[in-house]
C-alpha positions in Angstrom: 70.7 88.2 89.1 73.8 88.2 91.0 76.5 89.0 89.0 79.0 86.6 87.3 82.8 86.6 88.0 85.7 85.2 85.9 87.9 82.7 88.0 91.0 85.2 87.6 89.2 87.8 88.9 87.8 85.7 92.0 91.4 84.8 92.6 92.4 88.4 92.2 90.0 89.8 95.1 90.9 87.2 97.3 94.3 87.8 97.3 93.7 91.4 97.7 92.1 90.7 100.8 94.7 88.9 102.0 97.2 91.7 101.8 94.3 94.5 102.6 94.6 93.6 106.1 92.1 90.5 105.5 89.6 92.7 103.9 89.9 96.1 105.8 91.5 97.7 103.0 94.8 99.0 105.0 98.2 97.4 105.3 101.4 97.3 106.2 103.9 95.6 104.1 107.5 95.0 105.1 110.0 96.2 102.2 112.9 93.5 101.6 114.0 94.0 98.0 117.1 96.5 99.8 119.7 93.9 99.0 119.5 93.7 95.1 118.8 97.6 94.8 121.4 98.8 97.9 123.2 95.8 98.9 124.1 94.4 102.5 125.1 97.8 103.8 121.3 98.6 104.4 121.0 96.3 107.3 122.1 96.5 110.5 124.3 93.7 111.8 121.5 91.4 113.3 119.5 91.8 110.5 121.6 90.5 107.8 120.1 87.2 107.8 116.8 87.7 106.4 115.0 85.3 108.3 115.5 87.2 111.5 113.8 90.2 110.3 111.2 88.6 108.7 110.4 86.6 111.8 110.1 89.6 113.8 107.7 91.2 111.6 105.5 88.5 111.2 105.4 88.1 114.7 104.2 91.2 115.1 101.7 90.9 112.9 102.6 92.3 109.5 99.9 92.6 106.5 102.3 91.3 103.7 105.6 91.2 102.8 107.7 92.2 99.5 110.7 89.7 98.2 112.7 88.9 95.7 111.9 85.6 94.1 115.2 84.2 95.9 114.7 85.5 99.2 111.1 84.0 99.1 112.1 80.7 98.5 114.9 80.9 100.9 113.0 82.1 103.9 109.5 80.5 103.0 109.3 78.7 106.3 109.1 81.9 108.4 107.0 83.3 106.5 104.8 80.6 105.1 100.5 80.9 105.8 101.8 83.5 108.7 101.7 86.8 106.3 100.6 87.6 102.6 103.4 87.2 99.9 104.3 89.9 97.6 107.3 89.0 94.9 108.9 91.7 93.4 109.6 91.0 89.5 111.6 93.9 88.7 114.8 95.3 89.7 118.5 96.9 89.3 121.7 97.0 91.5 123.5 100.2 92.4 126.3 99.0 90.8 125.7 99.7 87.3 127.0 103.0 85.5 125.2 105.9 87.1 123.6 106.7 83.1 121.8 103.0 83.6 120.1 103.7 87.2 117.1 105.1 85.5 115.4 101.6 84.4 114.5 98.4 86.2 114.7 94.8 84.6 113.0 91.4 85.0 114.1 89.9 87.8 111.1 87.2 88.1 107.9 85.9 86.6 104.3 86.0 87.3 104.5 82.3 86.9 107.4 82.3 89.6 105.1 84.0 92.1 102.7 81.4 91.3 104.7 78.8 92.3 106.0 80.3 95.3 102.2 80.5 96.6 102.4 84.5 96.2 99.5 86.9 96.8 100.8 89.5 94.5 103.6 91.0 92.9 105.4 94.5 92.5 106.7 96.0 89.6 108.9 99.5 89.5 108.5 101.9 86.8 110.4 105.6 87.0 107.7 107.5 85.8 109.4 110.6 83.8 112.7 108.5 83.4 114.9 108.6 79.9 113.8 104.7 79.8 110.4 105.0 81.1 109.1 103.7 77.4 110.8 100.5 78.4 109.2 99.9 81.8 105.9 100.8 80.7 106.2 98.1 77.7 107.3 95.6 80.5 104.7 97.1 83.3 101.7 96.2 80.8 103.1 92.6 80.0 103.1 92.1 83.4 99.9 93.4 83.9 98.1 91.3 81.3 100.0 87.7 82.8 98.5 89.1 86.3 95.1 89.3 84.9 95.2 85.7 83.6 96.5 84.4 86.7 94.3 86.7 89.1 97.3 87.8 90.8 97.1 91.5 92.5 99.4 94.2 90.8 101.6 96.6 93.1 103.3 99.4 91.2 106.1 101.4 92.8 105.4 104.6 91.4 108.3 106.6 91.6 108.8 109.8 89.8 112.8 109.9 89.1 114.9 110.8 86.3 117.7 113.8 85.4 115.1 116.0 84.5 112.9 115.9 88.0 114.0 118.2 90.5 111.9 117.4 92.9 110.2 113.8 92.9 108.0 114.1 96.1 106.2 117.3 94.0 103.0 116.7 94.8 102.0 117.5 91.3 104.6 115.2 90.0 103.5 112.2 92.5 100.3 112.2 91.8 100.7 112.3 88.3 103.0 109.3 88.7 100.0 107.6 90.4 97.7 108.3 88.6 98.9 106.9 85.3 100.3 104.2 87.3 96.3 103.2 88.1 95.5 103.6 84.3 98.1 100.9 82.8 96.6 98.3 85.3 98.2 98.5 88.7 95.6 97.2 91.9 97.7 98.7 94.7 100.1 102.2 94.4 103.5 102.7 96.4 104.7 106.4 96.3 106.4 109.0 97.3 105.4 111.0 100.7 104.9 114.6 99.6 105.7 116.0 102.9 102.4 116.6 104.3 98.7 115.2 104.8 97.8 118.1 102.3 99.3 117.2 99.7 99.5 113.6 100.1 95.5 113.6 100.3 95.8 115.6 96.7 97.9 112.4 95.6 95.4 109.7 96.9 92.2 112.0 95.8 93.4 111.7 92.1 94.1 108.0 92.6 91.3 105.5 92.2 92.7 102.7 93.9 94.7 102.2 96.9 97.6 104.4 97.8 100.6 103.3 99.9 103.2 105.3 101.5 106.8 104.4 100.4 109.0 104.6 103.7 112.3 105.7 102.8 115.5 106.3 104.6 115.5 106.0 108.4 114.2 108.7 109.9 116.8 110.0 113.3 113.7 109.1 115.6 110.7 106.2 115.4 108.4 109.4 116.3 109.4 111.5 113.4 108.6 108.1 111.3 105.4 107.3 113.0 103.8 111.0 112.9 104.6 110.5 108.9 102.6 107.2 108.8 99.8 109.1 110.8 99.6 111.6 107.8 99.1 109.0 105.5 96.2 107.5 107.0 94.6 111.0 107.8 94.7 111.7 104.2 93.5 108.4 103.2 95.9 106.6 102.4 96.1 102.7 102.7 99.0 102.4 104.6 102.8 102.1 104.3 105.4 100.2 102.3 108.3 100.3 104.6 111.7 99.2 105.0 114.9 100.5 106.6 112.5 102.4 109.1 112.2 99.0 110.6 114.8 96.5 109.6 117.7 99.5 110.2 116.0 99.7 114.0 117.2 97.3 116.7 113.8 97.1 117.8 112.1 95.8 114.5 108.7 94.1 116.2 108.4 96.8 118.5 108.7 99.4 115.4 106.5 97.3 113.4 104.0 96.9 115.9 103.4 100.6 116.2 103.0 101.3 112.7 100.6 98.6 112.7 98.5 100.4 115.7 98.5 103.6 113.9 97.2 101.8 110.6 94.2 99.5 111.4 93.7 101.0 115.0 93.6 104.4 114.5 96.0 105.0 117.4 97.9 108.7 118.2 101.5 108.6 117.6 101.7 108.9 121.1 99.8 105.3 121.6 101.6 104.2 119.1 105.2 105.1 120.2 104.5 103.5 123.5 105.1 100.0 121.9 108.8 101.4 120.6 110.0 101.5 124.7 
């Protein structure tokens, strides 16, 4: 007898397929929460207008975009029915005092994401931070609401805090990733651990798709594409990338190169030709 699914379970699976490369299980997501997290300084002049960079990556074929509620509302004509939308529901600014930098606050709700026609929501937990307990309670409330609405939940699983000496250490990263899965995440975005071998350990320890956080812009496109290749070789589900795309003049070309590695298993050399 065929299994019976709840309406929310069906909705979640449909939305997950939209995010993960139309059912391929792999994805490239553009992250655009940097305006609130870091301010406009993160964007090069041609991409200060979010509609410009979003249009470029949509044309390149990006699988999904991760936006705060305000940006999603302002740019919907650019991305609607062209790519999946993930609404970032937690955030902070870098303007707050240094001793308050290890926490995230609500900036939207799951209902907001539903109203915007989103395919998922994203929330950050700084695993190991002094206020981990606050973020953990917040995350579990978001996860419960996601179950009600059939909304996939992406956890930005970032081990971070004053007592964590190296946030990219494989043991710390895989602990954070596993913890995120155990409290209700459907997909994880986390740090690159420095090598294909160590990132494979993170993937093996985590029973849900693991995506790499793109991080700061590398000196050359080739350097970042080699990391993307390592992520995919390690069994990763793809990358959530921001600065390594929107801080480059050739953003469309860079996105196409990343997509070629993630979805076509292209070599770095093949992908690099698309950036020329």
